[in-house]
C-alpha positions in Angstrom: -102.5 296.1 45.5 -102.7 292.4 45.7 -102.1 292.1 41.9 -99.1 294.3 42.5 -97.5 292.1 45.1 -98.2 288.9 43.1 -96.3 290.7 40.0 -93.3 291.6 42.3 -93.4 287.9 43.8 -93.3 286.5 40.4 -90.4 288.8 39.2 -88.4 288.0 42.3 -88.9 284.2 41.7 -87.7 284.5 38.2 -84.6 286.6 39.2 -83.7 284.1 41.8 -80.9 281.5 40.9 -79.8 278.4 42.9 -76.6 278.3 44.8 -75.3 275.8 42.0 -76.1 278.5 39.4 -74.6 281.3 41.3 -71.4 279.3 41.9 -71.2 278.3 38.2 -71.8 281.9 37.1 -69.2 283.0 39.6 -66.8 280.5 38.3 -67.4 281.7 34.7 -66.8 285.3 35.5 -63.6 284.5 37.4 -62.4 282.3 34.6 -62.9 285.3 32.1 -61.1 287.8 34.5 -58.1 285.6 35.5 -55.4 283.8 33.5 -53.6 280.4 33.8 -51.3 281.9 36.4 -54.1 282.9 38.9 -55.2 279.3 39.2 -51.6 278.0 39.6 -50.9 280.5 42.5 -54.2 279.7 44.2 -53.7 275.9 43.8 -50.0 276.5 45.3 -51.1 278.4 48.2 -54.0 276.0 48.9 -51.3 273.0 48.8 -49.2 274.8 51.2 -51.9 275.4 53.6 -53.1 271.9 53.5 -49.4 270.8 54.2 -49.2 273.2 57.2 -52.5 271.9 58.6 -52.1 268.2 58.2 -49.6 265.6 59.0 -48.0 262.5 57.2 -51.1 260.2 58.2 -53.5 262.7 56.5 -51.6 262.3 53.1 -51.4 258.5 53.5 -55.1 258.1 54.1 -56.0 260.4 51.0 -53.4 258.3 49.0 -55.0 255.2 50.0 -58.5 256.4 49.3 -57.4 257.6 45.9 -55.7 254.3 45.1 -58.9 252.4 46.0 -61.1 254.7 44.0 -58.8 254.3 40.9 -58.8 250.6 41.3 -62.6 250.7 41.4 -62.8 252.7 38.4 -60.3 250.7 36.3 -62.2 247.3 37.4 -65.4 249.0 36.1 -63.9 250.0 32.8 -62.3 246.8 32.2 -65.8 245.1 33.0 -67.5 247.5 30.4 -64.7 246.4 27.7 -65.2 242.6 28.2 -68.9 243.2 27.8 -68.5 244.9 24.5 
Protein backbone atom coordinates (compact mmCIF):
# COMPACT_ATOMS: atom_id res chain seq x y z
CA UNK A 1 0.00 0.00 0.00
CA UNK A 2 2.77 2.45 0.83
CA UNK A 3 4.23 1.90 -2.62
CA UNK A 4 0.92 2.74 -4.28
CA UNK A 5 0.54 5.95 -2.26
CA UNK A 6 4.07 7.03 -3.20
CA UNK A 7 3.35 6.38 -6.86
CA UNK A 8 0.14 8.39 -6.66
CA UNK A 9 1.97 11.21 -4.89
CA UNK A 10 4.69 11.27 -7.53
CA UNK A 11 2.10 11.32 -10.29
CA UNK A 12 0.23 14.19 -8.61
CA UNK A 13 3.45 16.20 -8.22
CA UNK A 14 4.27 15.77 -11.90
CA UNK A 15 0.82 16.88 -13.01
CA UNK A 16 0.76 20.02 -10.84
CA UNK A 17 1.75 23.29 -12.41
CA UNK A 18 2.64 26.62 -10.90
CA UNK A 19 0.26 29.57 -11.01
CA UNK A 20 2.56 31.16 -13.57
CA UNK A 21 2.40 28.08 -15.80
CA UNK A 22 -1.38 27.86 -15.43
CA UNK A 23 -1.75 31.53 -16.32
CA UNK A 24 0.47 31.18 -19.35
CA UNK A 25 -1.45 28.13 -20.52
CA UNK A 26 -4.76 29.95 -20.04
CA UNK A 27 -3.49 32.99 -21.91
CA UNK A 28 -2.30 30.86 -24.81
CA UNK A 29 -5.66 29.09 -24.97
CA UNK A 30 -7.51 32.41 -24.90
CA UNK A 31 -5.31 33.75 -27.70
CA UNK A 32 -6.10 30.69 -29.83
CA UNK A 33 -9.85 31.05 -29.25
CA UNK A 34 -10.24 34.81 -29.69
CA UNK A 35 -9.22 37.33 -32.29
CA UNK A 36 -7.95 40.89 -32.26
CA UNK A 37 -11.46 42.30 -31.77
CA UNK A 38 -11.85 40.42 -28.48
CA UNK A 39 -8.77 42.10 -27.04
CA UNK A 40 -9.89 45.51 -28.32
CA UNK A 41 -13.25 45.07 -26.61
CA UNK A 42 -11.88 43.97 -23.24
CA UNK A 43 -9.32 46.77 -23.35
CA UNK A 44 -12.03 49.34 -24.07
CA UNK A 45 -14.25 47.97 -21.29
CA UNK A 46 -11.34 48.03 -18.85
CA UNK A 47 -10.49 51.60 -19.78
CA UNK A 48 -14.10 52.68 -19.33
CA UNK A 49 -14.29 50.99 -15.91
CA UNK A 50 -11.06 52.64 -14.82
CA UNK A 51 -12.36 56.04 -15.93
CA UNK A 52 -15.56 55.54 -13.93
CA UNK A 53 -13.67 54.50 -10.79
CA UNK A 54 -10.86 57.07 -10.75
CA UNK A 55 -10.58 60.83 -10.84
CA UNK A 56 -8.30 63.32 -12.57
CA UNK A 57 -5.65 63.05 -9.85
CA UNK A 58 -5.29 59.31 -10.50
CA UNK A 59 -4.45 59.93 -14.15
CA UNK A 60 -2.06 62.74 -13.22
CA UNK A 61 -0.26 60.43 -10.82
CA UNK A 62 0.09 57.51 -13.23
CA UNK A 63 1.16 59.91 -15.99
CA UNK A 64 3.85 61.33 -13.73
CA UNK A 65 5.08 57.86 -12.79
CA UNK A 66 5.12 56.81 -16.44
CA UNK A 67 7.10 59.88 -17.42
CA UNK A 68 9.64 59.28 -14.67
CA UNK A 69 10.03 55.63 -15.67
CA UNK A 70 10.50 56.60 -19.33
CA UNK A 71 13.12 59.20 -18.39
CA UNK A 72 15.06 56.58 -16.39
CA UNK A 73 14.81 54.15 -19.30
CA UNK A 74 16.05 56.75 -21.78
CA UNK A 75 18.88 57.71 -19.44
CA UNK A 76 19.94 54.08 -19.07
CA UNK A 77 19.86 53.57 -22.83
CA UNK A 78 21.95 56.68 -23.50
CA UNK A 79 24.50 55.56 -20.90
CA UNK A 80 24.77 52.17 -22.62
CA UNK A 81 25.27 53.83 -26.00
CA UNK A 82 27.96 56.15 -24.62
CA UNK A 83 29.87 53.21 -23.14
CA UNK A 84 29.95 51.28 -26.43
